[in-house]
DSSP file (Angstrom, degrees, kcal/mol; ACC not computed):
  #  RESIDUE AA STRUCTURE BP1 BP2  ACC     N-H-->O    O-->H-N    N-H-->O    O-->H-N    TCO  KAPPA ALPHA  PHI   PSI    X-CA   Y-CA   Z-CA
    1    1 A M              0   0    0      0, 0.0    46,-0.1     0, 0.0    50,-0.1   0.000 360.0 360.0 360.0 138.0  -49.4  -94.0  -22.7
    2    2 A P     >  -     0   0    0      0, 0.0     4,-3.1     0, 0.0     5,-0.3  -0.211 360.0-110.0 -62.9 157.0  -49.9  -90.4  -21.9
    3    3 A P  H  > S+     0   0    0      0, 0.0     4,-3.4     0, 0.0     5,-0.2   0.882 114.4  48.1 -60.3 -44.7  -50.0  -89.5  -18.2
    4    4 A A  H  > S+     0   0    0      2,-0.2     4,-2.2     1,-0.2     5,-0.1   0.914 116.3  44.2 -64.0 -41.8  -53.7  -88.6  -18.0
    5    5 A A  H  > S+     0   0    0      2,-0.2     4,-2.6     1,-0.2    -1,-0.2   0.904 115.7  47.4 -68.8 -42.2  -54.7  -91.7  -19.7
    6    6 A R  H  X S+     0   0    0     -4,-3.1     4,-3.4     2,-0.2     5,-0.3   0.922 112.5  51.3 -63.4 -44.2  -52.2  -93.9  -17.7
    7    7 A S  H  X S+     0   0    0     -4,-3.4     4,-3.3    -5,-0.3    -2,-0.2   0.916 110.8  47.4 -56.6 -44.6  -53.5  -92.1  -14.5
    8    8 A R  H  X S+     0   0    0     -4,-2.2     4,-2.8    -5,-0.2    -2,-0.2   0.918 114.3  46.2 -66.6 -41.6  -57.1  -92.9  -15.4
    9    9 A L  H  X S+     0   0    0     -4,-2.6     4,-2.6     2,-0.2    -2,-0.2   0.941 116.4  44.7 -64.3 -47.2  -56.3  -96.6  -16.2
   10   10 A L  H  X S+     0   0    0     -4,-3.4     4,-3.2     2,-0.2     5,-0.2   0.922 113.4  51.0 -65.3 -41.6  -54.3  -97.0  -13.1
   11   11 A A  H  X S+     0   0    0     -4,-3.3     4,-2.7    -5,-0.3     5,-0.2   0.927 110.5  49.3 -58.0 -44.0  -57.0  -95.2  -11.1
   12   12 A T  H  X S+     0   0    0     -4,-2.8     4,-2.3     2,-0.2    -2,-0.2   0.927 112.7  48.1 -59.4 -44.4  -59.6  -97.5  -12.5
   13   13 A L  H  X S+     0   0    0     -4,-2.6     4,-2.1     1,-0.2    -2,-0.2   0.907 114.8  44.4 -64.1 -41.5  -57.5 -100.5  -11.6
   14   14 A L  H  X S+     0   0    0     -4,-3.2     4,-2.5     2,-0.2    -1,-0.2   0.848 111.2  53.4 -71.8 -32.4  -56.9  -99.3   -8.1
   15   15 A A  H  X S+     0   0    0     -4,-2.7     4,-1.9    -5,-0.2     6,-0.3   0.904 110.2  48.4 -66.9 -41.0  -60.5  -98.3   -7.6
   16   16 A L  H  <>S+     0   0    0     -4,-2.3     5,-1.6    -5,-0.2     6,-1.2   0.924 111.7  49.3 -63.6 -43.6  -61.5 -101.8   -8.7
   17   17 A A  H ><5S+     0   0    0     -4,-2.1     3,-0.9     4,-0.2    -2,-0.2   0.899 112.0  48.3 -61.8 -42.4  -59.0 -103.3   -6.3
   18   18 A A  H 3<5S+     0   0    0     -4,-2.5    -1,-0.2     1,-0.2    -2,-0.2   0.824 108.1  54.3 -69.5 -29.2  -60.2 -101.1   -3.5
   19   19 A S  T 3<5S-     0   0    0     -4,-1.9    -1,-0.2    -5,-0.2    -2,-0.2   0.560 118.1-111.8 -81.5  -6.4  -63.9 -102.0   -4.1
   20   20 A G  T X 5S+     0   0    0     -3,-0.9     3,-0.8    -4,-0.5    -3,-0.2   0.416  89.3 116.8  91.2  -5.0  -63.0 -105.7   -3.9
   21   21 A C  T 3 <S+     0   0    0     -5,-1.6    -4,-0.2    -6,-0.3    42,-0.2   0.846  89.3  29.3 -64.9 -32.8  -63.7 -106.2   -7.5
   22   22 A L  T 3         0   0    0     -6,-1.2   105,-0.5    -9,-0.1    -1,-0.2   0.290 360.0 360.0-109.2  10.0  -60.1 -107.2   -8.1
   23   23 A G    <         0   0    0     -3,-0.8    -6,-0.1    -7,-0.3    -2,-0.1   0.480 360.0 360.0  68.5 360.0  -59.3 -108.7   -4.3
   24        !              0   0    0      0, 0.0     0, 0.0     0, 0.0     0, 0.0   0.000 360.0 360.0 360.0 360.0    0.0    0.0    0.0
   25   24 A G              0   0    0      0, 0.0    16,-0.4     0, 0.0    15,-0.1   0.000 360.0 360.0 360.0 154.2  -40.2  -75.8  -28.2
   26   25 A G        +     0   0    0     14,-0.1     2,-0.2    15,-0.1    11,-0.2   0.250 360.0 151.5 -94.2-162.7  -38.5  -75.2  -31.8
   27   26 A G        -     0   0    0     10,-0.1     2,-0.2    11,-0.1     8,-0.2  -0.567  47.7 -73.1 137.0 158.0  -34.9  -74.7  -33.0
   28   27 A A        -     0   0    0     -2,-0.2     2,-0.4     6,-0.1    10,-0.1  -0.508  42.1-116.5 -81.8 149.6  -33.0  -75.4  -36.1
   29   28 A T        -     0   0    0     -2,-0.2     2,-0.2     5,-0.1    -1,-0.1  -0.712  33.5-155.2 -81.8 130.8  -32.0  -78.8  -37.3
   30   29 A S  B >   -A   33   0A   0      3,-2.1     3,-1.8    -2,-0.4    -1,-0.0  -0.472  34.8 -97.8 -97.8 173.9  -28.3  -79.2  -37.4
   31   30 A A  T 3  S+     0   0    0      1,-0.3    -1,-0.1    -2,-0.2    -2,-0.0   0.771 124.3  60.7 -60.7 -25.2  -26.1  -81.5  -39.4
   32   31 A A  T 3  S-     0   0    0      1,-0.3    -1,-0.3     0, 0.0    59,-0.2   0.529 121.3 -92.8 -79.9  -7.4  -26.1  -83.7  -36.3
   33   32 A G  B <   -A   30   0A   0     -3,-1.8    -3,-2.1    57,-0.1    -1,-0.3  -0.797  66.9 -21.7 126.4-170.8  -29.8  -84.2  -36.4
   34   33 A P        -     0   0    0      0, 0.0    57,-0.3     0, 0.0    -5,-0.1  -0.289  66.9-111.2 -70.9 158.2  -32.9  -82.5  -34.8
   35   34 A T     >  -     0   0    0     -8,-0.2     4,-2.2    55,-0.1     5,-0.2  -0.368  29.4-106.1 -78.4 167.0  -32.5  -80.4  -31.7
   36   35 A R  H  > S+     0   0    0      1,-0.2     4,-3.2     2,-0.2     5,-0.3   0.940 122.0  55.1 -58.5 -44.4  -34.0  -81.5  -28.3
   37   36 A A  H  > S+     0   0    0      1,-0.2     4,-2.3     2,-0.2    -1,-0.2   0.902 107.9  48.0 -61.8 -38.9  -36.7  -78.9  -28.7
   38   37 A Q  H  > S+     0   0    0      2,-0.2     4,-2.3     1,-0.2    -1,-0.2   0.912 112.7  48.8 -65.7 -40.3  -37.7  -80.3  -32.1
   39   38 A F  H  X S+     0   0    0     -4,-2.2     4,-2.7     1,-0.2     5,-0.2   0.926 112.1  48.1 -63.1 -45.7  -37.7  -83.9  -30.7
   40   39 A V  H  X S+     0   0    0     -4,-3.2     4,-2.7     2,-0.2     5,-0.2   0.881 110.0  52.6 -65.9 -37.8  -39.8  -82.9  -27.7
   41   40 A T  H  X S+     0   0    0     -4,-2.3     4,-2.1   -16,-0.4    -1,-0.2   0.960 113.5  43.0 -61.1 -49.1  -42.3  -81.0  -29.9
   42   41 A R  H  X S+     0   0    0     -4,-2.3     4,-2.0     1,-0.2    -2,-0.2   0.910 115.4  49.0 -64.7 -43.3  -42.8  -84.0  -32.2
   43   42 A A  H  X S+     0   0    0     -4,-2.7     4,-2.8     1,-0.2     5,-0.2   0.900 109.7  52.7 -63.9 -40.3  -43.0  -86.4  -29.3
   44   43 A T  H  X S+     0   0    0     -4,-2.7     4,-2.9    -5,-0.2     5,-0.2   0.913 106.9  51.6 -61.9 -42.5  -45.5  -84.2  -27.5
   45   44 A A  H  X S+     0   0    0     -4,-2.1     4,-1.8    -5,-0.2    -1,-0.2   0.942 112.4  46.6 -59.8 -45.3  -47.7  -84.1  -30.5
   46   45 A I  H  X S+     0   0    0     -4,-2.0     4,-2.0     1,-0.2     5,-0.2   0.942 114.2  47.2 -63.2 -45.7  -47.7  -87.9  -30.8
   47   46 A C  H  X S+     0   0    0     -4,-2.8     4,-3.1     1,-0.2    -2,-0.2   0.898 110.7  51.9 -64.0 -40.4  -48.3  -88.4  -27.1
   48   47 A N  H  X S+     0   0    0     -4,-2.9     4,-1.8    -5,-0.2    -1,-0.2   0.863 108.4  51.7 -64.7 -33.7  -51.2  -85.8  -27.1
   49   48 A S  H  X S+     0   0    0     -4,-1.8     4,-1.6    -5,-0.2    -1,-0.2   0.925 114.8  41.2 -69.9 -41.6  -52.9  -87.6  -30.0
   50   49 A Y  H  X S+     0   0    0     -4,-2.0     4,-3.3     2,-0.2     5,-0.4   0.891 110.5  58.5 -72.0 -38.1  -52.7  -91.0  -28.2
   51   50 A Q  H  X S+     0   0    0     -4,-3.1     4,-2.1     1,-0.2    -1,-0.2   0.922 106.9  48.1 -56.0 -42.5  -53.7  -89.4  -24.8
   52   51 A H  H  X S+     0   0    0     -4,-1.8     4,-0.7     2,-0.2    -1,-0.2   0.934 114.2  46.1 -66.3 -45.0  -56.9  -88.2  -26.5
   53   52 A R  H >< S+     0   0    0     -4,-1.6     3,-0.8     1,-0.2     4,-0.2   0.906 114.9  45.5 -65.3 -43.2  -57.7  -91.6  -28.0
   54   53 A I  H >< S+     0   0    0     -4,-3.3     3,-1.4     1,-0.2    -1,-0.2   0.842 106.5  61.6 -68.3 -32.4  -57.0  -93.5  -24.8
   55   54 A G  H 3< S+     0   0    0     -4,-2.1    -1,-0.2    -5,-0.4    -2,-0.2   0.694  97.8  58.2 -67.0 -18.4  -59.0  -91.0  -22.8
   56   55 A T  T << S+     0   0    0     -3,-0.8    -1,-0.3    -4,-0.7    -2,-0.2   0.515  79.8 112.5 -90.6  -4.0  -62.1  -91.9  -24.8
   57   56 A L  S <  S-     0   0    0     -3,-1.4    12,-0.0    -4,-0.2    -3,-0.0  -0.370  79.0-101.2 -64.8 145.6  -62.0  -95.6  -23.8
   58   57 A P        -     0   0    0      0, 0.0     2,-0.3     0, 0.0    -1,-0.1  -0.343  36.2-110.1 -65.3 149.0  -64.8  -96.6  -21.5
   59   58 A R        -     0   0    0     -3,-0.1     2,-0.3     1,-0.1     7,-0.1  -0.614  32.8-124.2 -80.6 141.0  -64.1  -96.9  -17.8
   60   59 A A        +     0   0    0     -2,-0.3     3,-0.1     1,-0.1    -1,-0.1  -0.594  27.8 178.5 -89.0 143.2  -64.1 -100.5  -16.5
   61   60 A S  S    S+     0   0    0     -2,-0.3     2,-0.3     1,-0.2    -1,-0.1   0.422  71.2  17.4-120.0  -5.4  -66.4 -101.5  -13.7
   62   61 A D  S  > S-     0   0    0      1,-0.1     4,-2.6   -40,-0.0    -1,-0.2  -0.925  91.3 -87.0-155.2 176.1  -65.4 -105.2  -13.5
   63   62 A L  H  > S+     0   0    0     -2,-0.3     4,-2.3     1,-0.2     5,-0.2   0.881 123.4  52.6 -59.8 -39.7  -62.7 -107.6  -14.7
   64   63 A T  H  > S+     0   0    0      1,-0.2     4,-2.3     2,-0.2    -1,-0.2   0.951 112.5  45.0 -66.6 -46.2  -64.4 -108.2  -18.1
   65   64 A G  H  > S+     0   0    0      1,-0.2     4,-2.8     2,-0.2     5,-0.3   0.879 111.3  53.8 -64.4 -35.0  -64.6 -104.4  -18.8
   66   65 A L  H  X S+     0   0    0     -4,-2.6     4,-2.4     2,-0.2    -1,-0.2   0.883 109.0  48.7 -64.9 -38.6  -61.0 -104.0  -17.6
   67   66 A A  H  X S+     0   0    0     -4,-2.3     4,-2.2     2,-0.2    -2,-0.2   0.910 113.8  46.0 -68.7 -41.6  -59.8 -106.7  -20.0
   68   67 A V  H  X S+     0   0    0     -4,-2.3     4,-1.9     2,-0.2    -2,-0.2   0.973 118.4  40.7 -64.4 -52.9  -61.7 -105.1  -22.9
   69   68 A A  H  X S+     0   0    0     -4,-2.8     4,-2.6     1,-0.2    -2,-0.2   0.866 114.5  54.7 -64.3 -35.1  -60.6 -101.6  -22.2
   70   69 A G  H  X S+     0   0    0     -4,-2.4     4,-3.2    -5,-0.3     5,-0.2   0.906 105.3  51.8 -64.0 -41.3  -57.0 -102.8  -21.3
   71   70 A R  H  X S+     0   0    0     -4,-2.2     4,-2.2     1,-0.2    -1,-0.2   0.926 112.2  46.0 -62.8 -41.7  -56.6 -104.6  -24.7
   72   71 A R  H  X S+     0   0    0     -4,-1.9     4,-2.4     2,-0.2    -2,-0.2   0.929 114.9  47.7 -63.8 -45.2  -57.6 -101.4  -26.5
   73   72 A A  H  X S+     0   0    0     -4,-2.6     4,-2.4     1,-0.2    -2,-0.2   0.902 110.6  50.8 -63.8 -41.3  -55.3  -99.3  -24.3
   74   73 A V  H  X S+     0   0    0     -4,-3.2     4,-3.0     2,-0.2     5,-0.2   0.928 109.7  51.0 -62.1 -43.6  -52.4 -101.6  -24.7
   75   74 A A  H  X S+     0   0    0     -4,-2.2     4,-2.4    -5,-0.2    -2,-0.2   0.935 113.1  45.0 -58.3 -45.5  -52.8 -101.6  -28.6
   76   75 A L  H  X S+     0   0    0     -4,-2.4     4,-2.7     2,-0.2    -1,-0.2   0.879 112.1  52.8 -67.7 -35.0  -52.9  -97.8  -28.6
   77   76 A E  H  X S+     0   0    0     -4,-2.4     4,-2.8     2,-0.2    -2,-0.2   0.930 109.3  49.0 -63.8 -44.8  -49.8  -97.7  -26.2
   78   77 A R  H  X S+     0   0    0     -4,-3.0     4,-2.5     1,-0.2    -2,-0.2   0.931 112.1  48.1 -59.9 -45.2  -47.9 -100.0  -28.6
   79   78 A A  H  X S+     0   0    0     -4,-2.4     4,-2.5    -5,-0.2    -2,-0.2   0.938 111.5  50.9 -61.4 -44.0  -48.8  -97.8  -31.5
   80   79 A E  H  X S+     0   0    0     -4,-2.7     4,-2.5     2,-0.2    -2,-0.2   0.935 110.2  48.0 -56.0 -49.6  -47.8  -94.7  -29.6
   81   80 A L  H  X S+     0   0    0     -4,-2.8     4,-2.3     1,-0.2    -1,-0.2   0.897 110.8  53.6 -60.9 -40.9  -44.3  -96.3  -28.6
   82   81 A G  H  X S+     0   0    0     -4,-2.5     4,-0.8     1,-0.2    -1,-0.2   0.909 109.4  46.4 -62.9 -43.1  -43.9  -97.3  -32.3
   83   82 A A  H >X S+     0   0    0     -4,-2.5     3,-0.6     1,-0.2     4,-0.6   0.899 112.5  51.0 -68.5 -38.6  -44.5  -93.7  -33.5
   84   83 A L  H >< S+     0   0    0     -4,-2.5     3,-0.9     1,-0.2    -2,-0.2   0.860 105.4  55.6 -66.0 -35.2  -42.1  -92.4  -30.8
   85   84 A R  H 3< S+     0   0    0     -4,-2.3    -1,-0.2     1,-0.2    -2,-0.2   0.683  98.9  63.7 -70.0 -17.7  -39.4  -94.8  -31.8
   86   85 A Q  H << S+     0   0    0     -4,-0.8    -1,-0.2    -3,-0.6    -2,-0.2   0.697  86.5  92.9 -76.4 -20.8  -39.6  -93.4  -35.4
   87   86 A L  S << S-     0   0    0     -3,-0.9   -48,-0.0    -4,-0.6    -3,-0.0  -0.395  73.7-134.7 -70.8 150.3  -38.5  -90.1  -34.1
   88   87 A T        -     0   0    0     -2,-0.1     3,-0.1   -49,-0.0    -2,-0.1  -0.943  21.2-155.5-104.2 111.1  -34.8  -89.1  -34.2
   89   88 A P        -     0   0    0      0, 0.0     5,-0.1     0, 0.0   -53,-0.1  -0.345  37.2 -76.4 -76.0 166.1  -33.7  -87.4  -31.0
   90   89 A A    >>  -     0   0    0    -57,-0.1     3,-1.7   -55,-0.1     4,-0.9  -0.299  48.0-111.2 -55.9 146.8  -30.7  -85.1  -30.7
   91   90 A T  G >4 S+     0   0    0      1,-0.3     3,-1.2   -57,-0.3     4,-0.3   0.895 117.6  51.3 -51.0 -47.6  -27.4  -86.9  -30.9
   92   91 A A  G 34 S+     0   0    0      1,-0.3    -1,-0.3     2,-0.1     4,-0.3   0.699 112.5  46.9 -66.1 -18.3  -26.6  -86.1  -27.3
   93   92 A D  G <> S+     0   0    0     -3,-1.7     4,-2.8     1,-0.1     5,-0.3   0.494  81.5  98.4-103.6  -5.9  -30.0  -87.4  -26.1
   94   93 A R  H <X S+     0   0    0     -3,-1.2     4,-2.2    -4,-0.9    -1,-0.1   0.862  84.2  46.6 -58.5 -40.0  -30.2  -90.7  -28.0
   95   94 A A  H  > S+     0   0    0     -4,-0.3     4,-2.1     2,-0.2    -1,-0.2   0.945 115.8  45.8 -65.4 -46.8  -29.1  -93.0  -25.2
   96   95 A A  H  > S+     0   0    0     -4,-0.3     4,-2.3     1,-0.2    -2,-0.2   0.891 113.2  48.9 -64.8 -38.4  -31.4  -91.3  -22.6
   97   96 A V  H  X S+     0   0    0     -4,-2.8     4,-2.7     1,-0.2     5,-0.2   0.892 109.0  54.7 -69.5 -37.7  -34.4  -91.3  -25.0
   98   97 A G  H  X S+     0   0    0     -4,-2.2     4,-2.3    -5,-0.3    -2,-0.2   0.909 109.4  47.0 -58.1 -44.1  -33.7  -95.0  -25.7
   99   98 A R  H  X S+     0   0    0     -4,-2.1     4,-2.3     2,-0.2    -2,-0.2   0.914 111.4  51.4 -64.5 -43.5  -33.9  -95.7  -21.9
  100   99 A M  H  X S+     0   0    0     -4,-2.3     4,-2.1     2,-0.2    -2,-0.2   0.921 112.4  45.2 -59.7 -45.3  -37.1  -93.7  -21.6
  101  100 A L  H  X S+     0   0    0     -4,-2.7     4,-2.3     2,-0.2    -1,-0.2   0.894 110.2  54.5 -67.0 -38.7  -38.7  -95.6  -24.5
  102  101 A D  H  X S+     0   0    0     -4,-2.3     4,-2.0    -5,-0.2    -1,-0.2   0.885 108.0  49.9 -60.0 -40.4  -37.5  -98.9  -23.1
  103  102 A A  H  X S+     0   0    0     -4,-2.3     4,-1.8     2,-0.2    37,-0.2   0.906 109.2  51.2 -66.5 -39.1  -39.2  -98.0  -19.8
  104  103 A L  H  X S+     0   0    0     -4,-2.1     4,-2.0     1,-0.2    -2,-0.2   0.902 108.3  53.1 -61.8 -38.4  -42.4  -97.2  -21.7
  105  104 A D  H  X S+     0   0    0     -4,-2.3     4,-2.1     1,-0.2    -2,-0.2   0.882 108.1  50.0 -63.1 -39.0  -42.2 -100.6  -23.4
  106  105 A R  H  X S+     0   0    0     -4,-2.0     4,-2.1     2,-0.2    -1,-0.2   0.855 108.7  52.3 -68.5 -33.4  -41.8 -102.2  -19.9
  107  106 A S  H  X S+     0   0    0     -4,-1.8     4,-2.1    29,-0.2    -2,-0.2   0.874 108.5  50.8 -68.9 -36.3  -44.9 -100.3  -18.7
  108  107 A I  H  X S+     0   0    0     -4,-2.0     4,-2.9     2,-0.2    -2,-0.2   0.925 108.5  52.3 -66.9 -44.0  -46.9 -101.6  -21.7
  109  108 A A  H  X S+     0   0    0     -4,-2.1     4,-2.2     1,-0.2    -2,-0.2   0.884 109.7  48.3 -59.9 -39.3  -45.8 -105.1  -21.0
  110  109 A A  H  X S+     0   0    0     -4,-2.1     4,-2.1     2,-0.2    -1,-0.2   0.884 111.1  50.6 -65.8 -36.1  -47.0 -104.7  -17.4
  111  110 A A  H  X S+     0   0    0     -4,-2.1     4,-2.6     2,-0.2    -2,-0.2   0.898 110.3  50.7 -68.1 -39.6  -50.3 -103.3  -18.6
  112  111 A A  H  X S+     0   0    0     -4,-2.9     4,-2.7     2,-0.2    -2,-0.2   0.910 109.3  50.2 -64.5 -39.0  -50.7 -106.3  -21.0
  113  112 A Q  H  X S+     0   0    0     -4,-2.2     4,-2.4     2,-0.2    -2,-0.2   0.936 110.6  49.2 -61.4 -44.9  -50.0 -108.7  -18.2
  114  113 A L  H  X S+     0   0    0     -4,-2.1     4,-2.4     2,-0.2    -2,-0.2   0.915 111.5  49.7 -59.1 -46.0  -52.7 -107.0  -16.1
  115  114 A T  H  X S+     0   0    0     -4,-2.6     4,-2.6     1,-0.2    -1,-0.2   0.921 109.9  51.3 -64.0 -44.6  -55.1 -107.1  -19.0
  116  115 A G  H  X S+     0   0    0     -4,-2.7     4,-1.6     1,-0.2    -2,-0.2   0.893 110.8  47.3 -56.7 -43.8  -54.4 -110.8  -19.5
  117  116 A D  H  <>S+     0   0    0     -4,-2.4     5,-2.7     2,-0.2     4,-0.4   0.864 110.7  52.2 -70.0 -35.9  -55.0 -111.6  -15.9
  118  117 A A  H ><5S+     0   0    0     -4,-2.4     3,-1.3     3,-0.2    -2,-0.2   0.926 109.3  50.4 -61.4 -45.6  -58.3 -109.5  -15.9
  119  118 A A  H 3<5S+     0   0    0     -4,-2.6    -2,-0.2     1,-0.3    -1,-0.2   0.869 110.3  49.8 -62.3 -35.9  -59.4 -111.5  -19.0
  120  119 A A  T 3<5S-     0   0    0     -4,-1.6    -1,-0.3    -5,-0.2    -2,-0.2   0.532 115.1-117.3 -80.9  -5.3  -58.6 -114.8  -17.1
  121  120 A G  T < 5 +     0   0    0     -3,-1.3     2,-1.3    -4,-0.4    -3,-0.2   0.720  61.2 152.9  78.6  18.8  -60.6 -113.6  -14.0
  122  121 A D     >< +     0   0    0     -5,-2.7     4,-2.3     1,-0.2    -1,-0.2  -0.676  16.6 174.7 -86.9  91.1  -57.5 -113.6  -11.9
  123  122 A R  H  > S+     0   0    0     -2,-1.3     4,-2.1     2,-0.2    -1,-0.2   0.909  79.1  48.6 -67.8 -41.8  -58.2 -111.0   -9.2
  124  123 A A  H  > S+     0   0    0      1,-0.2     4,-2.3     2,-0.2     5,-0.2   0.915 111.6  51.3 -64.7 -43.3  -55.0 -111.6   -7.2
  125  124 A G  H  > S+     0   0    0      1,-0.2     4,-3.2     2,-0.2    -1,-0.2   0.914 108.7  50.8 -58.9 -44.1  -52.9 -111.5  -10.3
  126  125 A V  H  X S+     0   0    0     -4,-2.3     4,-2.3     1,-0.2    -1,-0.2   0.906 108.6  51.6 -63.0 -40.1  -54.5 -108.2  -11.3
  127  126 A A  H  X S+     0   0    0     -4,-2.1     4,-1.3  -105,-0.5    -1,-0.2   0.923 113.5  44.3 -59.9 -43.3  -53.8 -106.7   -7.9
  128  127 A V  H  X S+     0   0    0     -4,-2.3     4,-2.1     1,-0.2    -2,-0.2   0.924 113.1  51.9 -65.0 -44.9  -50.1 -107.8   -8.2
  129  128 A D  H  X S+     0   0    0     -4,-3.2     4,-2.9     1,-0.2    -2,-0.2   0.850 103.3  57.9 -64.9 -32.7  -50.0 -106.5  -11.7
  130  129 A A  H  X S+     0   0    0     -4,-2.3     4,-2.1     2,-0.2    -1,-0.2   0.887 106.9  48.5 -66.3 -36.9  -51.4 -103.1  -10.7
  131  130 A Q  H  X S+     0   0    0     -4,-1.3     4,-2.0     2,-0.2    -1,-0.2   0.913 112.5  48.5 -67.4 -40.5  -48.5 -102.6   -8.3
  132  131 A A  H  X S+     0   0    0     -4,-2.1     4,-2.3     2,-0.2    -2,-0.2   0.900 111.9  49.5 -66.3 -40.9  -46.0 -103.6  -11.0
  133  132 A L  H  X S+     0   0    0     -4,-2.9     4,-2.5     1,-0.2    -1,-0.2   0.897 108.3  53.0 -64.2 -40.1  -47.6 -101.3  -13.5
  134  133 A S  H  X S+     0   0    0     -4,-2.1     4,-1.7    -5,-0.2    -1,-0.2   0.915 110.6  47.0 -58.2 -44.4  -47.4  -98.5  -11.0
  135  134 A A  H  X S+     0   0    0     -4,-2.0     4,-1.9     2,-0.2    -2,-0.2   0.891 112.1  50.7 -66.4 -40.7  -43.7  -99.0  -10.5
  136  135 A R  H  X S+     0   0    0     -4,-2.3     4,-2.3     1,-0.2   -29,-0.2   0.903 109.7  50.3 -62.6 -43.1  -43.1  -99.2  -14.2
  137  136 A L  H  X S+     0   0    0     -4,-2.5     4,-2.6     1,-0.2    -1,-0.2   0.846 107.6  52.8 -65.4 -35.7  -44.9  -96.0  -14.8
  138  137 A L  H  X S+     0   0    0     -4,-1.7     4,-2.4     2,-0.2    -1,-0.2   0.894 109.7  49.7 -66.8 -38.9  -43.0  -94.2  -12.1
  139  138 A D  H  X S+     0   0    0     -4,-1.9     4,-2.1     2,-0.2    -2,-0.2   0.924 111.1  48.6 -63.6 -46.9  -39.8  -95.3  -13.8
  140  139 A A  H  X S+     0   0    0     -4,-2.3     4,-1.8   -37,-0.2    -2,-0.2   0.906 110.9  51.6 -60.1 -44.2  -40.9  -94.1  -17.2
  141  140 A N  H  X S+     0   0    0     -4,-2.6     4,-1.6     1,-0.2     3,-0.3   0.946 107.8  51.5 -59.9 -48.5  -42.0  -90.8  -15.7
  142  141 A R  H  < S+     0   0    0     -4,-2.4     3,-0.3     1,-0.2    -1,-0.2   0.907 112.4  45.9 -54.7 -43.6  -38.6  -90.3  -14.1
  143  142 A L  H  < S+     0   0    0     -4,-2.1    -1,-0.2     1,-0.2    -2,-0.2   0.769 112.2  52.4 -70.8 -27.0  -36.8  -91.0  -17.4
  144  143 A A  H ><>S+     0   0    0     -4,-1.8     5,-1.7    -3,-0.3     3,-1.3   0.701  87.6  82.7 -83.2 -21.1  -39.2  -88.7  -19.3
  145  144 A K  G ><5S+     0   0    0     -4,-1.6     3,-1.8    -3,-0.3    -1,-0.2   0.867  82.8  57.9 -58.9 -39.5  -38.8  -85.6  -17.1
  146  145 A P  G 3 5S+     0   0    0      0, 0.0    -1,-0.3     0, 0.0    -2,-0.1   0.786 111.2  45.8 -63.2 -20.0  -35.5  -84.3  -18.6
  147  146 A F  G < 5S-     0   0    0     -3,-1.3    -2,-0.2    -4,-0.2    -3,-0.1   0.361 108.5-124.4 -99.0   1.4  -37.5  -84.1  -21.9
  148  147 A R  T < 5 +     0   0    0     -3,-1.8     2,-0.4    -4,-0.3     3,-0.3   0.878  61.3 147.0  55.3  39.1  -40.5  -82.5  -20.4
  149  148 A L    >>< +     0   0    0     -5,-1.7     3,-1.8     1,-0.2     4,-1.1  -0.352   3.0 144.1-103.4  54.2  -42.6  -85.4  -21.9
  150  149 A G  T 34 S+     0   0    0     -2,-0.4    -1,-0.2     1,-0.3    -5,-0.1   0.692  70.3  61.0 -61.5 -19.2  -45.2  -85.5  -19.1
  151  150 A T  T 34 S+     0   0    0     -3,-0.3    -1,-0.3  -149,-0.2  -146,-0.2   0.599 105.0  47.8 -87.3  -5.2  -47.8  -86.4  -21.7
  152  151 A C  T <4 S+     0   0    0     -3,-1.8    -2,-0.2     1,-0.3    -1,-0.2   0.661 123.1  24.7 -99.7 -23.5  -45.8  -89.6  -22.6
  153  152 A A     <        0   0    0     -4,-1.1    -1,-0.3   -12,-0.1  -149,-0.1  -0.976 360.0 360.0-139.5 151.2  -45.3  -90.8  -19.1
  154  153 A P              0   0    0      0, 0.0    -4,-0.1     0, 0.0   -16,-0.1   0.524 360.0 360.0 -64.2 360.0  -47.3  -90.2  -16.0
C-alpha cells in the first residue's frame, strides 16, 4: 500500500483507537533492467494504487473500518502482485524480494486488523494497529534504497 494511503489508514485506525472507538531511466542490459527502470515501473504501480486506496471512505467505527479495510487489503494484494511481476536489476533481486516480503507481512497485519474490526474486537484491533505500524516501518526501511516511498510509508 502506498505511504499516503497507508498513513491515512493507520491514522484512521489510531484516531479510532484514541477516540475510544477501538478501546529514473537507463538502458536495459543483457542482465535485465536497471535499478532506475525497476524503480520507475514500481513507482507507477504504487502511484496507481495509492490513488485508488486514497479514494476509499474514511471509517468512523468498527463496521466502517472493516468495510474500508477489506477494500484496502484487496487493493494492497493486487499492488503486491503487480510489483512481484516486475524484474529488478540482478544485483537488487534479493533486496527487492525482502522488501516485497515485508509488504506482504504488512498486508497480512492489515487483514488481521480488518478481521478483528469485522468481529467487533476492539482490543484486537488496538493490538493489530501496533503490529501493522511495526510492519509498515520495516517495509519502509527496506524500500528506502529504491526510493519507493510510494510503495511503503
